[in-house]
C-alpha positions in Angstrom: 315.0 236.8 184.8 315.3 235.5 181.1 316.5 232.0 182.1 313.4 231.7 184.4 311.1 232.6 181.7 312.8 230.4 179.2 311.9 227.0 181.6 308.1 227.8 181.4 305.7 227.1 178.5 303.8 229.5 176.6 300.7 229.0 178.4 302.2 229.7 181.6 303.7 232.9 180.1 300.0 234.1 179.1 298.7 233.7 182.5 301.8 235.6 183.9 301.4 238.5 181.5 297.8 238.9 182.1 298.2 238.7 185.9 301.1 241.3 185.8 298.7 243.7 184.3 295.5 243.0 186.8 297.5 242.3 190.0 298.2 245.8 190.8 294.4 246.6 190.6 293.7 243.7 193.1 296.2 244.8 195.4 295.0 248.2 195.3 291.4 247.1 196.0 292.6 245.0 198.9 294.6 247.9 200.3 291.3 250.2 199.9 289.4 247.4 201.7 291.7 246.9 204.4 291.9 250.6 204.9 288.0 250.8 205.2 287.7 247.7 207.4 290.3 249.0 209.8 288.1 252.3 210.1 285.2 250.4 210.6 286.8 247.9 213.1 288.1 251.4 214.8 284.6 253.0 215.3 283.2 250.0 216.5 285.6 249.2 219.0 285.5 252.9 220.0 281.6 253.0 220.4 282.0 249.6 222.5 284.4 251.2 224.7 282.4 254.2 225.2 279.4 252.5 225.9 281.1 250.2 228.7 282.7 253.2 230.3 279.4 255.0 230.3 277.4 252.3 231.9 280.4 251.7 234.3 280.4 255.4 235.5 276.7 255.2 235.8 276.7 252.5 238.0 279.6 254.3 240.0 277.7 257.5 240.5 274.4 255.5 241.5 276.2 253.3 244.0 278.3 256.3 245.3 274.8 258.3 246.0 273.5 255.1 248.0 277.0 254.7 249.8 276.6 258.7 250.9 273.1 258.3 251.9 274.2 255.3 254.2 277.1 257.3 255.6 274.8 260.3 256.3 271.7 257.9 257.3 274.0 256.2 260.1 274.3 259.6 262.3 270.3 259.9 262.4 268.8 260.6 265.7 266.4 258.2 265.3 269.1 255.5 264.7 270.7 256.6 268.0 267.5 256.5 269.8 266.6 253.0 268.7 270.0 251.4 269.2 271.0 253.0 272.6 268.2 254.7 274.2 265.0 252.5 273.2 264.6 251.5 276.9 263.6 255.2 277.7 261.1 255.4 274.9 257.7 254.8 275.2 255.9 252.6 273.1 254.3 255.3 271.1 257.7 257.0 270.6 259.2 253.8 269.7 256.8 253.0 267.1 256.7 257.0 265.7 261.0 256.6 265.3 260.8 253.3 263.8 258.2 254.4 261.2 260.5 257.5 260.6 263.6 255.1 260.0 261.6 252.9 257.6 260.3 256.0 255.7 264.0 256.9 255.3 264.8 253.4 254.1 261.9 253.6 251.5 263.2 256.9 250.2 266.7 255.4 249.6 265.0 252.3 247.7 263.0 254.5 245.4 266.2 256.9 244.7 267.8 253.8 242.8 266.7 251.3 240.1 269.5 248.9 241.7 268.2 248.9 245.2 266.0 245.8 246.0 265.5 246.4 249.8 267.3 248.6 252.4 267.2 247.2 256.0 269.0 248.0 259.5 269.6 245.6 262.0 269.4 246.9 265.6 270.9 244.1 268.1 269.8 246.2 271.2 266.0 245.8 270.0 266.8 242.3 268.4 264.9 243.4 265.5 265.5 244.5 261.8 263.7 247.5 260.2 263.3 247.3 256.4 261.9 249.1 253.5 259.7 246.3 252.4 259.1 244.8 256.0 258.6 247.1 258.8 259.7 245.4 261.8 260.8 241.6 262.2 263.6 239.3 263.8 267.2 239.7 262.9 268.1 237.1 260.4 271.5 236.0 262.0 273.2 234.6 259.1 272.6 237.7 257.1 273.5 239.8 260.3 277.2 238.2 260.7 277.8 238.3 256.8 276.5 242.0 256.7 278.5 242.8 260.0 282.0 242.2 258.0 284.1 245.3 257.8 284.2 246.4 254.1 286.0 249.5 252.8 283.0 251.5 251.1 285.5 253.7 249.1 287.1 250.5 247.4 285.3 247.4 247.6 282.0 248.2 249.3 280.1 245.0 248.0 279.3 242.0 250.1 278.3 238.9 248.1 276.3 236.1 250.0 274.1 233.1 249.0 273.5 234.7 245.5 272.8 238.1 246.9 274.7 241.1 246.7 274.9 243.8 249.4 276.3 247.0 250.3 276.9 247.0 254.4 277.9 249.5 257.0 278.4 248.6 260.6 278.0 251.6 263.0 280.4 252.2 264.8 283.2 250.0 263.2 284.1 247.8 266.5 287.1 245.6 267.3 287.5 242.6 269.4 284.2 241.0 267.9 282.1 243.6 269.7 278.4 243.9 268.6 277.8 247.3 266.8 275.0 249.5 267.6 273.2 248.7 264.2 274.2 247.4 260.9 272.8 249.2 257.6 272.6 246.8 254.8 271.4 247.8 251.1 270.4 244.8 248.8 271.1 245.1 245.2 268.8 243.9 242.8 270.7 241.4 240.7 267.7 241.3 238.2 267.9 244.9 237.7 271.6 244.8 236.9 271.2 241.7 234.6 268.3 243.6 232.8 270.5 246.6 232.4 273.1 244.3 231.2 270.7 242.9 228.3 270.9 246.5 226.9 274.4 246.2 226.2 274.3 243.4 223.8 274.4 243.9 219.9 272.9 240.5 219.3 271.7 237.5 221.4 274.9 235.6 221.3 276.8 238.2 223.5 276.9 239.0 227.2 277.7 241.4 229.9 279.0 240.7 233.5 280.0 242.4 236.7 283.2 240.9 238.4 284.7 241.5 241.8 288.3 242.5 241.2 289.0 240.3 244.0 287.4 237.3 242.2 285.1 236.5 244.9 281.9 236.8 242.9 280.5 237.3 239.2 277.1 238.5 238.0 276.2 238.1 234.5 273.2 238.2 232.2 274.3 235.0 230.5 274.9 231.6 232.3 278.2 230.5 230.2 280.7 233.0 231.7 283.0 230.3 231.8 283.5 231.6 228.1 285.6 234.6 229.5 287.2 232.9 232.6 290.9 233.2 231.2 290.2 236.7 229.8 288.5 237.9 233.0 291.5 236.7 235.1 293.8 238.4 233.0 291.8 241.6 232.8 291.1 241.8 236.8 294.7 240.7 237.7 296.4 243.2 235.6 297.4 246.4 237.1 297.5 250.1 235.7 294.6 249.5 232.8 291.3 250.7 233.4 289.7 250.0 230.4 290.4 248.5 226.9 289.4 245.8 224.5 290.7 242.5 223.9 290.4 239.5 221.4 289.9 236.0 222.7 289.1 232.4 220.8 287.3 229.9 222.7 285.8 226.7 221.2 286.5 228.0 217.5 284.9 231.2 217.7 286.3 234.5 218.2 284.9 237.0 220.6 285.7 240.8 221.1 285.9 241.9 225.0 285.5 245.2 226.2 286.0 246.2 229.9 286.1 249.2 232.0 287.5 249.0 235.7 285.8 250.9 238.3 288.4 251.8 241.7 285.5 253.2 243.7 283.4 249.9 243.6 286.2 247.2 243.3 284.8 246.0 240.2 285.0 245.5 236.7 282.5 245.7 234.3 283.3 243.4 230.8 280.7 243.1 227.8 281.4 240.5 225.2 280.1 240.0 221.7 281.1 237.4 218.8 283.5 239.1 216.4 281.8 237.3 213.3 278.6 239.3 214.5 280.3 242.6 215.3 282.4 242.6 212.1 280.5 240.2 210.0 279.5 242.7 207.3 282.9 244.0 206.8 284.2 240.2 206.7 281.4 239.6 204.1 282.6 242.3 202.0 286.1 241.0 202.1 284.8 237.8 201.1 283.1 239.0 198.1 286.1 240.9 197.2 288.3 237.7 197.2 285.2 236.1 195.1 285.6 238.7 192.5 289.3 238.3 192.3 288.9 234.7 192.1 286.6 235.1 189.0 288.9 237.7 187.5 291.7 234.8 187.8 289.5 232.2 186.3 288.8 234.6 183.3 292.3 235.2 182.8 292.9 231.2 182.7 290.1 230.8 180.3 291.4 233.5 177.8 294.9 232.0 178.1 293.5 228.7 177.2 291.7 230.0 174.4 295.2 231.6 173.0 297.0 228.3 174.0 294.6 226.4 172.1 294.9 228.5 168.9 298.8 229.0 169.2 300.3 227.1 171.6 298.5 223.6 171.6 299.7 222.6 167.9 303.4 224.0 169.0 303.4 221.9 172.0 302.1 219.1 170.2 305.0 219.5 167.7 307.3 219.6 170.6 306.3 216.3 172.3 306.7 214.7 168.8 310.2 216.0 168.6 311.1 214.7 172.2 309.6 211.2 171.3 312.0 211.0 168.3 314.8 211.9 170.4 313.9 209.0 172.9 313.9 206.8 169.6 310.6 206.4 168.9 310.3 206.6 165.2 306.9 205.1 164.7 305.1 208.3 165.1 303.1 210.5 162.8 302.0 214.0 163.9 298.4 214.8 162.9 297.1 218.4 162.4 293.8 218.9 160.6 293.8 222.5 160.4 295.1 224.4 157.1 297.4 227.2 158.4 301.1 227.8 159.1 301.3 224.9 161.2 299.9 222.5 158.6 303.4 222.8 156.6 305.6 222.2 159.7 303.6 218.9 160.8 304.0 217.7 157.0 307.6 218.5 157.0 308.0 216.8 160.3 306.5 213.7 159.1 308.8 213.6 156.1 311.8 214.0 158.0 310.7 211.1 160.7 309.8 208.7 157.8 313.4 209.2 156.2 315.1 208.8 159.6 313.1 205.5 160.0 314.2 204.3 156.6 317.9 204.9 157.5 317.8 203.6 160.9 316.3 200.4 159.8 319.3 200.0 157.4 321.7 200.3 160.2 319.7 198.3 162.7 319.6 195.5 160.2 323.5 195.2 159.9 323.7 195.5 163.7 321.4 192.8 164.3 322.8 190.3 161.9 326.0 190.8 163.9 324.4 190.4 167.1 322.4 187.4 166.0 325.9 185.8 164.6 327.4 186.4 168.2 324.7 184.4 170.0 324.9 181.5 167.3 328.9 181.5 167.8 328.2 181.2 171.6 325.5 178.5 171.3 328.3 176.5 169.5 330.9 177.1 172.0 330.0 174.1 173.9 333.4 173.0 176.0 334.5 169.7 174.2 336.6 169.1 177.2 333.3 169.3 179.2 331.3 167.1 176.7 333.8 164.4 176.8 334.1 164.2 180.5 330.6 164.2 180.8 330.0 161.3 178.2 333.0 159.5 180.1 331.3 159.8 183.5 327.8 158.9 181.9 329.5 155.6 180.6 331.1 154.8 183.8 327.8 155.1 185.7 325.9 153.4 183.2 327.3 150.0 184.5 325.6 150.5 187.6 322.2 149.8 187.1 319.4 151.3 188.9 321.9 154.1 190.3 320.1 157.3 191.5 323.0 159.3 190.5 322.8 158.1 187.1 319.5 159.1 186.9 319.9 162.3 188.0 323.0 163.0 185.9 321.4 162.1 182.7 318.6 164.2 183.4 320.8 167.1 184.2 323.0 166.4 180.9 319.7 165.9 178.8 318.3 169.3 180.1 321.3 170.9 179.2 321.9 170.1 175.9 318.3 170.6 175.1 318.6 174.4 176.4 321.7 174.8 174.3 320.7 173.3 171.2 317.3 175.1 171.2 317.6 178.0 168.6 314.2 179.4 168.2 314.2 182.0 171.0 316.7 185.0 171.9 315.2 185.7 175.3 313.7 183.1 178.0 312.4 183.5 181.3 315.0 184.4 184.2 313.6 181.1 185.7 314.6 179.1 183.0 318.0 180.7 182.6 318.6 180.1 186.2 317.6 176.6 185.9 320.0 176.0 182.8 322.7 177.1 185.0 321.8 175.1 187.8 321.6 172.0 185.8 325.2 172.8 184.6 326.3 173.1 188.5 324.6 169.8 189.3 326.6 168.1 186.5 329.6 169.6 187.8 328.5 168.7 191.3 328.4 165.3 190.4 332.0 165.3 188.4 333.7 167.3 191.1 331.8 165.6 194.2 334.5 165.8 196.8 336.4 168.5 195.3 334.3 171.6 194.7 331.1 172.5 196.9 328.9 174.6 195.2 326.0 176.9 197.0 323.1 178.3 194.7 320.6 180.5 196.0 316.9 180.4 195.5 315.5 183.0 192.7 313.2 185.5 194.1 309.6 185.0 193.1 309.3 188.7 191.8 312.0 188.1 189.1 311.1 184.6 187.8 309.1 185.8 184.9 311.3 188.5 183.8 312.5 188.0 180.2 316.6 188.1 179.7 318.8 187.1 176.8 319.6 183.3 176.5 322.8 181.9 177.8 324.1 184.7 180.1 324.6 183.0 183.5 325.8 179.8 182.6 329.0 181.1 180.8 330.0 183.0 184.0 329.9 179.8 186.0 331.6 177.9 183.4 334.4 180.3 183.2 334.7 179.8 187.2 334.9 176.1 186.9 337.2 176.4 183.9 339.7 179.0 185.3 339.6 179.0 189.0 338.4 175.6 190.2 339.0 172.9 187.9 342.8 172.5 189.1 341.7 172.5 192.8 342.2 169.2 194.4 340.1 170.0 197.3 337.9 172.5 199.3 336.9 174.5 195.8 334.0 176.8 196.5 331.5 178.3 194.0 328.4 180.8 195.3 325.8 181.8 193.3 323.7 184.7 195.0 320.4 186.8 194.1 320.1 190.1 196.0 317.2 192.4 195.5 318.1 196.0 195.3 315.9 199.0 194.7 316.7 199.1 191.1 316.5 195.5 190.5 318.2 192.0 190.9 321.8 191.7 191.6 323.2 188.2 190.6 326.8 187.7 191.7 329.1 184.4 191.0 332.2 184.2 192.9 334.8 181.5 193.6 337.7 180.8 195.8 340.4 180.3 192.9 343.5 181.8 192.6 344.1 184.9 194.8 342.5 188.0 193.4 343.2 191.8 193.9 341.5 195.0 193.1 344.2 195.8 190.5 343.7 192.5 188.6 340.0 192.9 189.0 340.0 196.2 187.3 342.0 195.0 184.4 339.9 192.3 183.7 337.0 195.1 183.9 338.9 197.0 181.1 339.5 193.9 179.2 335.4 193.3 178.9 335.2 196.6 176.9 338.5 196.1 175.1 337.9 196.3 171.1 340.6 193.3 170.9 339.6 190.9 173.7 341.7 187.9 174.7 340.2 184.5 173.1 340.2 183.2 176.6 337.6 185.5 177.6 335.3 185.5 174.4 332.5 183.8 176.5 332.2 186.6 179.2 332.8 189.3 176.8 330.0 187.9 174.7 327.6 188.0 177.5 328.7 191.5 178.6 328.2 193.1 175.2 324.6 191.3 174.9 323.4 192.6 178.2 324.6 196.2 177.2 322.7 196.1 174.0 319.6 194.6 176.0 319.7 197.0 179.0 321.7 199.9 177.7 325.3 201.2 178.6 325.2 201.3 182.5 324.5 197.5 182.4 326.7 194.7 181.5 329.1 192.5 184.0 331.2 194.0 186.8 334.2 192.4 187.9 335.4 192.7 191.8 337.2 191.0 194.4 334.8 188.4 196.3 334.2 187.3 199.8 335.6 184.0 199.1 339.3 185.6 198.1 338.4 184.9 194.1 336.9 186.7 191.2 333.4 187.9 191.7 331.3 188.5 188.7 328.1 190.7 189.2 325.2 191.0 186.9 322.4 193.6 187.4 318.9 192.7 186.2 316.4 195.7 185.9 313.0 195.3 187.6 311.2 195.4 184.3 311.1 196.3 180.5 311.5 200.1 181.5 315.0 199.7 181.4 315.6 198.7 177.7 318.4 200.6 175.4 317.1 202.5 172.6 318.4 200.4 169.9 316.8 197.3 171.4 313.5 198.9 171.7 313.7 199.8 168.3 313.5 196.0 167.4 
């Protein structure tokens, strides 16, 4: 725990301290809110379940009375007379019997708010007696639909052409034998939907009556497809007679309450948007979160005030020390208040000033030594190469108008111009590569049939990068001098430029004497040797200047090349971000 606290700053510690004090109160408030919300949710869901069960039982009782009346009415003498003995009745008796039957039908219609019409179809009379129409022809389609056998105790309803019926055929016949009469009670769908409207808490809710066999659905809202998945799950799930579910549709959450009626073979379902049902509870919780957020903001502001008073000057001083650690001595910490921190800032500035004075003294000595090495390298023009070049120039000059003479003279002039120019210690990588290429072209003329040189093109992104002067040509000169000059033929030299994530890798390799890893590692150790061999002075000079310019991890790297000889690699960083601290001070 102490290790973790040591890694965070003072401002964060202040915020954590305040949070440690107030978070328990936040948690307690949330728990109290959650407890109250759960109680409210439970009461609301119980209310919805009680309401849906009440209306479901109300419908079951109402339709149960209708079914009982239909069973009792099917045994009336008047129906028996009209369906079986109408031919022996006089016209006056038949009229009186029909009026009695209609009177009974009107009584049934008036006993229930859900009954729209009661009718009895008598095939022997080829007439229909209705509570709203005394006598009329039998509607054949309706007769055939109502003649379908139903179970009055489990699934009494018949749904046809948007109309809902309870039917009773007497007697129930087989082999498609025509019944004596068919009694049909049409349920008023408008009355049902009107009752459903009373369920809704808000306009976005709805109620529907669903047949358990999924053959029909009656709803007070047209968008019942919202509940299709939930209805299917409710109806098809056995053993559950009532309950409440939650479902999501179109990004909105609904509370769905249902009650199953085994006697009617139906399920009464009501649904309400959860936001409307529990909106006040949710809003209270949102305001609680707003309060917590405001408290956190106040904590942050108070902590920031303390941070400005105490931590900010201390942090400023720490950043100044870190800049000194990175080698930046051109820094002066400014503090305008006259308190305890003023003394610390003043002493810090005095310390940096003394360090800067001592570093300048040491750096001047080191810079003079480095500058002397560069001057020494510039003066190390190989006399053997110089005299051979002059001899070739003398021999070619006898041939006037020779294109080779023109090229050779141009390369030689560019070469000596670059070497003898002392005003700049750094050049662009494009100029450095061009100087090395001039040297290769001169050597190619000298060893025209003896050595073949391959020189890749420098990538455009690295052409403008500043590098120390004369770092590539000495490596190539070393390859000619120690590996290729004595080869009679098939000498090969390759200079390649490979882009890598950290920068550019320049490699120079030859096919001189066979090289192995042990010899390459020995040469690598010689590069950093305090007493190097004289013949490797040029390569060691380049190695030291690269390390001085870019840092300890840079310089030359020697290995076995693909051509079988020595491979010298130079890594150039992508930009000036990779500069050694001592060089940056320059």
